[in-house]
mmCIF file of the N, C-alpha and C atoms, coordinates in Angstrom:
data_MODEL
# 
_entry.id   MODEL 
# 
loop_
_atom_site.group_PDB 
_atom_site.id 
_atom_site.type_symbol 
_atom_site.label_atom_id 
_atom_site.label_alt_id 
_atom_site.label_comp_id 
_atom_site.label_asym_id 
_atom_site.label_entity_id 
_atom_site.label_seq_id 
_atom_site.pdbx_PDB_ins_code 
_atom_site.Cartn_x 
_atom_site.Cartn_y 
_atom_site.Cartn_z 
_atom_site.occupancy 
_atom_site.B_iso_or_equiv 
_atom_site.pdbx_formal_charge 
_atom_site.auth_seq_id 
_atom_site.auth_comp_id 
_atom_site.auth_asym_id 
_atom_site.auth_atom_id 
_atom_site.pdbx_PDB_model_num 
ATOM 1   N N  . MET A 1 1  ? 0.386   -55.190 -41.245 1.00 0.00 ? 1  MET A N  1 
ATOM 2   C CA . MET A 1 1  ? -0.354  -55.234 -40.004 1.00 0.00 ? 1  MET A CA 1 
ATOM 3   C C  . MET A 1 1  ? 0.532   -54.741 -38.875 1.00 0.00 ? 1  MET A C  1 
ATOM 4   N N  . ARG A 1 2  ? -0.084  -54.081 -37.920 1.00 0.00 ? 2  ARG A N  1 
ATOM 5   C CA . ARG A 1 2  ? 0.670   -53.533 -36.806 1.00 0.00 ? 2  ARG A CA 1 
ATOM 6   C C  . ARG A 1 2  ? 1.129   -54.634 -35.862 1.00 0.00 ? 2  ARG A C  1 
ATOM 7   N N  . GLY A 1 3  ? 2.129   -54.317 -35.069 1.00 0.00 ? 3  GLY A N  1 
ATOM 8   C CA . GLY A 1 3  ? 2.643   -55.272 -34.097 1.00 0.00 ? 3  GLY A CA 1 
ATOM 9   C C  . GLY A 1 3  ? 1.653   -55.492 -32.967 1.00 0.00 ? 3  GLY A C  1 
ATOM 10  N N  . GLN A 1 4  ? 1.812   -56.594 -32.272 1.00 0.00 ? 4  GLN A N  1 
ATOM 11  C CA . GLN A 1 4  ? 0.888   -56.936 -31.195 1.00 0.00 ? 4  GLN A CA 1 
ATOM 12  C C  . GLN A 1 4  ? 1.006   -55.982 -30.014 1.00 0.00 ? 4  GLN A C  1 
ATOM 13  N N  . GLY A 1 5  ? 2.172   -55.399 -29.781 1.00 0.00 ? 5  GLY A N  1 
ATOM 14  C CA . GLY A 1 5  ? 2.376   -54.579 -28.602 1.00 0.00 ? 5  GLY A CA 1 
ATOM 15  C C  . GLY A 1 5  ? 2.043   -53.110 -28.786 1.00 0.00 ? 5  GLY A C  1 
ATOM 16  N N  . SER A 1 6  ? 1.699   -52.688 -29.981 1.00 0.00 ? 6  SER A N  1 
ATOM 17  C CA . SER A 1 6  ? 1.458   -51.269 -30.205 1.00 0.00 ? 6  SER A CA 1 
ATOM 18  C C  . SER A 1 6  ? -0.031  -50.950 -30.144 1.00 0.00 ? 6  SER A C  1 
ATOM 19  N N  . ALA A 1 7  ? -0.391  -50.112 -29.188 1.00 0.00 ? 7  ALA A N  1 
ATOM 20  C CA . ALA A 1 7  ? -1.780  -49.670 -29.050 1.00 0.00 ? 7  ALA A CA 1 
ATOM 21  C C  . ALA A 1 7  ? -1.819  -48.158 -29.255 1.00 0.00 ? 7  ALA A C  1 
ATOM 22  N N  . THR A 1 8  ? -2.585  -47.716 -30.212 1.00 0.00 ? 8  THR A N  1 
ATOM 23  C CA . THR A 1 8  ? -2.699  -46.294 -30.467 1.00 0.00 ? 8  THR A CA 1 
ATOM 24  C C  . THR A 1 8  ? -3.875  -45.726 -29.685 1.00 0.00 ? 8  THR A C  1 
ATOM 25  N N  . CYS A 1 9  ? -3.969  -44.421 -29.681 1.00 0.00 ? 9  CYS A N  1 
ATOM 26  C CA . CYS A 1 9  ? -5.088  -43.760 -29.003 1.00 0.00 ? 9  CYS A CA 1 
ATOM 27  C C  . CYS A 1 9  ? -6.415  -44.144 -29.646 1.00 0.00 ? 9  CYS A C  1 
ATOM 28  N N  . VAL A 1 10 ? -6.415  -44.338 -30.951 1.00 0.00 ? 10 VAL A N  1 
ATOM 29  C CA . VAL A 1 10 ? -7.641  -44.723 -31.652 1.00 0.00 ? 10 VAL A CA 1 
ATOM 30  C C  . VAL A 1 10 ? -8.091  -46.110 -31.211 1.00 0.00 ? 10 VAL A C  1 
ATOM 31  N N  . ASP A 1 11 ? -7.150  -47.036 -31.055 1.00 0.00 ? 11 ASP A N  1 
ATOM 32  C CA . ASP A 1 11 ? -7.484  -48.381 -30.584 1.00 0.00 ? 11 ASP A CA 1 
ATOM 33  C C  . ASP A 1 11 ? -8.122  -48.337 -29.206 1.00 0.00 ? 11 ASP A C  1 
ATOM 34  N N  . ILE A 1 12 ? -7.534  -47.558 -28.308 1.00 0.00 ? 12 ILE A N  1 
ATOM 35  C CA . ILE A 1 12 ? -8.054  -47.476 -26.944 1.00 0.00 ? 12 ILE A CA 1 
ATOM 36  C C  . ILE A 1 12 ? -9.398  -46.763 -26.919 1.00 0.00 ? 12 ILE A C  1 
ATOM 37  N N  . LEU A 1 13 ? -9.553  -45.730 -27.726 1.00 0.00 ? 13 LEU A N  1 
ATOM 38  C CA . LEU A 1 13 ? -10.827 -45.015 -27.795 1.00 0.00 ? 13 LEU A CA 1 
ATOM 39  C C  . LEU A 1 13 ? -11.939 -45.919 -28.314 1.00 0.00 ? 13 LEU A C  1 
ATOM 40  N N  . LEU A 1 14 ? -11.656 -46.698 -29.346 1.00 0.00 ? 14 LEU A N  1 
ATOM 41  C CA . LEU A 1 14 ? -12.641 -47.658 -29.853 1.00 0.00 ? 14 LEU A CA 1 
ATOM 42  C C  . LEU A 1 14 ? -12.971 -48.716 -28.814 1.00 0.00 ? 14 LEU A C  1 
ATOM 43  N N  . ALA A 1 15 ? -11.979 -49.125 -28.028 1.00 0.00 ? 15 ALA A N  1 
ATOM 44  C CA . ALA A 1 15 ? -12.208 -50.120 -26.990 1.00 0.00 ? 15 ALA A CA 1 
ATOM 45  C C  . ALA A 1 15 ? -13.121 -49.577 -25.902 1.00 0.00 ? 15 ALA A C  1 
ATOM 46  N N  . ILE A 1 16 ? -13.086 -48.277 -25.680 1.00 0.00 ? 16 ILE A N  1 
ATOM 47  C CA . ILE A 1 16 ? -13.956 -47.680 -24.662 1.00 0.00 ? 16 ILE A CA 1 
ATOM 48  C C  . ILE A 1 16 ? -15.353 -47.441 -25.212 1.00 0.00 ? 16 ILE A C  1 
ATOM 49  N N  . ILE A 1 17 ? -15.455 -46.957 -26.449 1.00 0.00 ? 17 ILE A N  1 
ATOM 50  C CA . ILE A 1 17 ? -16.766 -46.648 -27.028 1.00 0.00 ? 17 ILE A CA 1 
ATOM 51  C C  . ILE A 1 17 ? -17.526 -47.918 -27.385 1.00 0.00 ? 17 ILE A C  1 
ATOM 52  N N  . LEU A 1 18 ? -16.880 -48.808 -28.113 1.00 0.00 ? 18 LEU A N  1 
ATOM 53  C CA . LEU A 1 18 ? -17.516 -50.056 -28.539 1.00 0.00 ? 18 LEU A CA 1 
ATOM 54  C C  . LEU A 1 18 ? -16.476 -51.169 -28.437 1.00 0.00 ? 18 LEU A C  1 
ATOM 55  N N  . PRO A 1 19 ? -16.393 -51.800 -27.261 1.00 0.00 ? 19 PRO A N  1 
ATOM 56  C CA . PRO A 1 19 ? -15.309 -52.760 -26.995 1.00 0.00 ? 19 PRO A CA 1 
ATOM 57  C C  . PRO A 1 19 ? -15.139 -53.873 -28.031 1.00 0.00 ? 19 PRO A C  1 
ATOM 58  N N  . PRO A 1 20 ? -16.204 -54.559 -28.479 1.00 0.00 ? 20 PRO A N  1 
ATOM 59  C CA . PRO A 1 20 ? -15.974 -55.637 -29.455 1.00 0.00 ? 20 PRO A CA 1 
ATOM 60  C C  . PRO A 1 20 ? -15.384 -55.136 -30.777 1.00 0.00 ? 20 PRO A C  1 
ATOM 61  N N  . LEU A 1 21 ? -15.765 -53.940 -31.197 1.00 0.00 ? 21 LEU A N  1 
ATOM 62  C CA . LEU A 1 21 ? -15.228 -53.402 -32.448 1.00 0.00 ? 21 LEU A CA 1 
ATOM 63  C C  . LEU A 1 21 ? -13.734 -53.133 -32.324 1.00 0.00 ? 21 LEU A C  1 
ATOM 64  N N  . GLY A 1 22 ? -13.309 -52.563 -31.210 1.00 0.00 ? 22 GLY A N  1 
ATOM 65  C CA . GLY A 1 22 ? -11.888 -52.303 -31.011 1.00 0.00 ? 22 GLY A CA 1 
ATOM 66  C C  . GLY A 1 22 ? -11.062 -53.582 -31.028 1.00 0.00 ? 22 GLY A C  1 
ATOM 67  N N  . VAL A 1 23 ? -11.584 -54.614 -30.383 1.00 0.00 ? 23 VAL A N  1 
ATOM 68  C CA . VAL A 1 23 ? -10.867 -55.898 -30.353 1.00 0.00 ? 23 VAL A CA 1 
ATOM 69  C C  . VAL A 1 23 ? -10.895 -56.550 -31.725 1.00 0.00 ? 23 VAL A C  1 
ATOM 70  N N  . PHE A 1 24 ? -12.017 -56.455 -32.432 1.00 0.00 ? 24 PHE A N  1 
ATOM 71  C CA . PHE A 1 24 ? -12.124 -57.040 -33.769 1.00 0.00 ? 24 PHE A CA 1 
ATOM 72  C C  . PHE A 1 24 ? -11.131 -56.393 -34.737 1.00 0.00 ? 24 PHE A C  1 
ATOM 73  N N  . LEU A 1 25 ? -11.003 -55.085 -34.689 1.00 0.00 ? 25 LEU A N  1 
ATOM 74  C CA . LEU A 1 25 ? -10.080 -54.405 -35.596 1.00 0.00 ? 25 LEU A CA 1 
ATOM 75  C C  . LEU A 1 25 ? -8.623  -54.733 -35.276 1.00 0.00 ? 25 LEU A C  1 
ATOM 76  N N  . LYS A 1 26 ? -8.339  -55.079 -34.036 1.00 0.00 ? 26 LYS A N  1 
ATOM 77  C CA . LYS A 1 26 ? -6.970  -55.410 -33.648 1.00 0.00 ? 26 LYS A CA 1 
ATOM 78  C C  . LYS A 1 26 ? -6.631  -56.877 -33.910 1.00 0.00 ? 26 LYS A C  1 
ATOM 79  N N  . PHE A 1 27 ? -7.570  -57.795 -33.604 1.00 0.00 ? 27 PHE A N  1 
ATOM 80  C CA . PHE A 1 27 ? -7.273  -59.227 -33.656 1.00 0.00 ? 27 PHE A CA 1 
ATOM 81  C C  . PHE A 1 27 ? -8.066  -59.993 -34.706 1.00 0.00 ? 27 PHE A C  1 
ATOM 82  N N  . GLY A 1 28 ? -9.117  -59.409 -35.237 1.00 0.00 ? 28 GLY A N  1 
ATOM 83  C CA . GLY A 1 28 ? -9.969  -60.147 -36.162 1.00 0.00 ? 28 GLY A CA 1 
ATOM 84  C C  . GLY A 1 28 ? -10.973 -60.992 -35.399 1.00 0.00 ? 28 GLY A C  1 
ATOM 85  N N  . CYS A 1 29 ? -11.488 -61.996 -36.062 1.00 0.00 ? 29 CYS A N  1 
ATOM 86  C CA . CYS A 1 29 ? -12.559 -62.811 -35.493 1.00 0.00 ? 29 CYS A CA 1 
ATOM 87  C C  . CYS A 1 29 ? -11.978 -64.022 -34.755 1.00 0.00 ? 29 CYS A C  1 
ATOM 88  N N  . ARG A 1 30 ? -11.096 -63.756 -33.802 1.00 0.00 ? 30 ARG A N  1 
ATOM 89  C CA . ARG A 1 30 ? -10.486 -64.826 -33.019 1.00 0.00 ? 30 ARG A CA 1 
ATOM 90  C C  . ARG A 1 30 ? -11.142 -64.895 -31.656 1.00 0.00 ? 30 ARG A C  1 
ATOM 91  N N  . ALA A 1 31 ? -10.610 -65.694 -30.776 1.00 0.00 ? 31 ALA A N  1 
ATOM 92  C CA . ALA A 1 31 ? -11.200 -65.921 -29.451 1.00 0.00 ? 31 ALA A CA 1 
ATOM 93  C C  . ALA A 1 31 ? -11.304 -64.625 -28.648 1.00 0.00 ? 31 ALA A C  1 
ATOM 94  N N  . GLU A 1 32 ? -10.351 -63.709 -28.801 1.00 0.00 ? 32 GLU A N  1 
ATOM 95  C CA . GLU A 1 32 ? -10.388 -62.451 -28.061 1.00 0.00 ? 32 GLU A CA 1 
ATOM 96  C C  . GLU A 1 32 ? -11.659 -61.668 -28.358 1.00 0.00 ? 32 GLU A C  1 
ATOM 97  N N  . PHE A 1 33 ? -12.057 -61.653 -29.623 1.00 0.00 ? 33 PHE A N  1 
ATOM 98  C CA . PHE A 1 33 ? -13.275 -60.938 -30.020 1.00 0.00 ? 33 PHE A CA 1 
ATOM 99  C C  . PHE A 1 33 ? -14.510 -61.544 -29.368 1.00 0.00 ? 33 PHE A C  1 
ATOM 100 N N  . TRP A 1 34 ? -14.616 -62.873 -29.391 1.00 0.00 ? 34 TRP A N  1 
ATOM 101 C CA . TRP A 1 34 ? -15.808 -63.526 -28.853 1.00 0.00 ? 34 TRP A CA 1 
ATOM 102 C C  . TRP A 1 34 ? -15.887 -63.372 -27.343 1.00 0.00 ? 34 TRP A C  1 
ATOM 103 N N  . ILE A 1 35 ? -14.750 -63.420 -26.663 1.00 0.00 ? 35 ILE A N  1 
ATOM 104 C CA . ILE A 1 35 ? -14.745 -63.198 -25.218 1.00 0.00 ? 35 ILE A CA 1 
ATOM 105 C C  . ILE A 1 35 ? -15.196 -61.776 -24.911 1.00 0.00 ? 35 ILE A C  1 
ATOM 106 N N  . CYS A 1 36 ? -14.693 -60.819 -25.662 1.00 0.00 ? 36 CYS A N  1 
ATOM 107 C CA . CYS A 1 36 ? -15.060 -59.422 -25.454 1.00 0.00 ? 36 CYS A CA 1 
ATOM 108 C C  . CYS A 1 36 ? -16.542 -59.200 -25.734 1.00 0.00 ? 36 CYS A C  1 
ATOM 109 N N  . LEU A 1 37 ? -17.053 -59.819 -26.791 1.00 0.00 ? 37 LEU A N  1 
ATOM 110 C CA . LEU A 1 37 ? -18.468 -59.682 -27.118 1.00 0.00 ? 37 LEU A CA 1 
ATOM 111 C C  . LEU A 1 37 ? -19.337 -60.247 -26.003 1.00 0.00 ? 37 LEU A C  1 
ATOM 112 N N  . LEU A 1 38 ? -18.979 -61.397 -25.498 1.00 0.00 ? 38 LEU A N  1 
ATOM 113 C CA . LEU A 1 38 ? -19.732 -62.023 -24.423 1.00 0.00 ? 38 LEU A CA 1 
ATOM 114 C C  . LEU A 1 38 ? -19.689 -61.171 -23.152 1.00 0.00 ? 38 LEU A C  1 
ATOM 115 N N  . LEU A 1 39 ? -18.518 -60.668 -22.794 1.00 0.00 ? 39 LEU A N  1 
ATOM 116 C CA . LEU A 1 39 ? -18.411 -59.813 -21.615 1.00 0.00 ? 39 LEU A CA 1 
ATOM 117 C C  . LEU A 1 39 ? -19.196 -58.521 -21.779 1.00 0.00 ? 39 LEU A C  1 
ATOM 118 N N  . THR A 1 40 ? -19.199 -57.960 -22.983 1.00 0.00 ? 40 THR A N  1 
ATOM 119 C CA . THR A 1 40 ? -19.945 -56.731 -23.233 1.00 0.00 ? 40 THR A CA 1 
ATOM 120 C C  . THR A 1 40 ? -21.447 -56.976 -23.142 1.00 0.00 ? 40 THR A C  1 
ATOM 121 N N  . LEU A 1 41 ? -21.900 -58.135 -23.591 1.00 0.00 ? 41 LEU A N  1 
ATOM 122 C CA . LEU A 1 41 ? -23.327 -58.452 -23.482 1.00 0.00 ? 41 LEU A CA 1 
ATOM 123 C C  . LEU A 1 41 ? -23.749 -58.638 -22.024 1.00 0.00 ? 41 LEU A C  1 
ATOM 124 N N  . PHE A 1 42 ? -22.854 -59.196 -21.208 1.00 0.00 ? 42 PHE A N  1 
ATOM 125 C CA . PHE A 1 42 ? -23.170 -59.384 -19.787 1.00 0.00 ? 42 PHE A CA 1 
ATOM 126 C C  . PHE A 1 42 ? -23.101 -58.071 -19.020 1.00 0.00 ? 42 PHE A C  1 
ATOM 127 N N  . GLY A 1 43 ? -22.235 -57.186 -19.440 1.00 0.00 ? 43 GLY A N  1 
ATOM 128 C CA . GLY A 1 43 ? -22.096 -55.888 -18.787 1.00 0.00 ? 43 GLY A CA 1 
ATOM 129 C C  . GLY A 1 43 ? -21.120 -55.042 -19.568 1.00 0.00 ? 43 GLY A C  1 
ATOM 130 N N  . TYR A 1 44 ? -21.474 -53.791 -19.759 1.00 0.00 ? 44 TYR A N  1 
ATOM 131 C CA . TYR A 1 44 ? -20.648 -52.919 -20.588 1.00 0.00 ? 44 TYR A CA 1 
ATOM 132 C C  . TYR A 1 44 ? -19.264 -52.709 -19.978 1.00 0.00 ? 44 TYR A C  1 
ATOM 133 N N  . LEU A 1 45 ? -19.203 -52.515 -18.665 1.00 0.00 ? 45 LEU A N  1 
ATOM 134 C CA . LEU A 1 45 ? -17.931 -52.244 -18.004 1.00 0.00 ? 45 LEU A CA 1 
ATOM 135 C C  . LEU A 1 45 ? -16.944 -53.415 -18.096 1.00 0.00 ? 45 LEU A C  1 
ATOM 136 N N  . PRO A 1 46 ? -17.366 -54.672 -17.866 1.00 0.00 ? 46 PRO A N  1 
ATOM 137 C CA . PRO A 1 46 ? -16.406 -55.773 -18.055 1.00 0.00 ? 46 PRO A CA 1 
ATOM 138 C C  . PRO A 1 46 ? -15.876 -55.860 -19.485 1.00 0.00 ? 46 PRO A C  1 
ATOM 139 N N  . GLY A 1 47 ? -16.721 -55.546 -20.462 1.00 0.00 ? 47 GLY A N  1 
ATOM 140 C CA . GLY A 1 47 ? -16.273 -55.536 -21.845 1.00 0.00 ? 47 GLY A CA 1 
ATOM 141 C C  . GLY A 1 47 ? -15.203 -54.489 -22.100 1.00 0.00 ? 47 GLY A C  1 
ATOM 142 N N  . ILE A 1 48 ? -15.394 -53.309 -21.516 1.00 0.00 ? 48 ILE A N  1 
ATOM 143 C CA . ILE A 1 48 ? -14.413 -52.230 -21.664 1.00 0.00 ? 48 ILE A CA 1 
ATOM 144 C C  . ILE A 1 48 ? -13.088 -52.618 -21.010 1.00 0.00 ? 48 ILE A C  1 
ATOM 145 N N  . ILE A 1 49 ? -13.170 -53.143 -19.799 1.00 0.00 ? 49 ILE A N  1 
ATOM 146 C CA . ILE A 1 49 ? -11.953 -53.510 -19.075 1.00 0.00 ? 49 ILE A CA 1 
ATOM 147 C C  . ILE A 1 49 ? -11.176 -54.567 -19.853 1.00 0.00 ? 49 ILE A C  1 
ATOM 148 N N  . TYR A 1 50 ? -11.862 -55.588 -20.327 1.00 0.00 ? 50 TYR A N  1 
ATOM 149 C CA . TYR A 1 50 ? -11.195 -56.645 -21.083 1.00 0.00 ? 50 TYR A CA 1 
ATOM 150 C C  . TYR A 1 50 ? -10.604 -56.103 -22.382 1.00 0.00 ? 50 TYR A C  1 
ATOM 151 N N  . ALA A 1 51 ? -11.370 -55.281 -23.102 1.00 0.00 ? 51 ALA A N  1 
ATOM 152 C CA . ALA A 1 51 ? -10.899 -54.755 -24.376 1.00 0.00 ? 51 ALA A CA 1 
ATOM 153 C C  . ALA A 1 51 ? -9.648  -53.892 -24.199 1.00 0.00 ? 51 ALA A C  1 
ATOM 154 N N  . VAL A 1 52 ? -9.667  -53.007 -23.231 1.00 0.00 ? 52 VAL A N  1 
ATOM 155 C CA . VAL A 1 52 ? -8.491  -52.159 -23.005 1.00 0.00 ? 52 VAL A CA 1 
ATOM 156 C C  . VAL A 1 52 ? -7.306  -53.005 -22.579 1.00 0.00 ? 52 VAL A C  1 
ATOM 157 N N  . TYR A 1 53 ? -7.546  -54.002 -21.733 1.00 0.00 ? 53 TYR A N  1 
ATOM 158 C CA . TYR A 1 53 ? -6.450  -54.872 -21.292 1.00 0.00 ? 53 TYR A CA 1 
ATOM 159 C C  . TYR A 1 53 ? -5.862  -55.649 -22.470 1.00 0.00 ? 53 TYR A C  1 
ATOM 160 N N  . ILE A 1 54 ? -6.693  -56.259 -23.276 1.00 0.00 ? 54 ILE A N  1 
ATOM 161 C CA . ILE A 1 54 ? -6.212  -57.128 -24.362 1.00 0.00 ? 54 ILE A CA 1 
ATOM 162 C C  . ILE A 1 54 ? -5.522  -56.298 -25.459 1.00 0.00 ? 54 ILE A C  1 
ATOM 163 N N  . ILE A 1 55 ? -5.964  -55.062 -25.669 1.00 0.00 ? 55 ILE A N  1 
ATOM 164 C CA . ILE A 1 55 ? -5.361  -54.225 -26.702 1.00 0.00 ? 55 ILE A CA 1 
ATOM 165 C C  . ILE A 1 55 ? -4.014  -53.664 -26.235 1.00 0.00 ? 55 ILE A C  1 
ATOM 166 N N  . THR A 1 56 ? -3.902  -53.324 -24.952 1.00 0.00 ? 56 THR A N  1 
ATOM 167 C CA . THR A 1 56 ? -2.662  -52.708 -24.474 1.00 0.00 ? 56 THR A CA 1 
ATOM 168 C C  . THR A 1 56 ? -1.604  -53.704 -24.027 1.00 0.00 ? 56 THR A C  1 
ATOM 169 N N  . LYS A 1 57 ? -1.981  -54.981 -23.845 1.00 0.00 ? 57 LYS A N  1 
ATOM 170 C CA . LYS A 1 57 ? -0.955  -55.937 -23.367 1.00 0.00 ? 57 LYS A CA 1 
ATOM 171 C C  . LYS A 1 57 ? 0.016   -56.333 -24.448 1.00 0.00 ? 57 LYS A C  1 
# 
């Protein structure tokens, strides 16, 4: 498994296209995924912002 600090272009691209999928592939079915899913359901842009932030941090 990749390290927590490494974000590839594919990870960021997935986070922009489909935020919950990008977070799921990076972290699995943990709290980060559910937060991202909820934010994406409330608004696409908050989901993208959260996904890119959580993947790149």
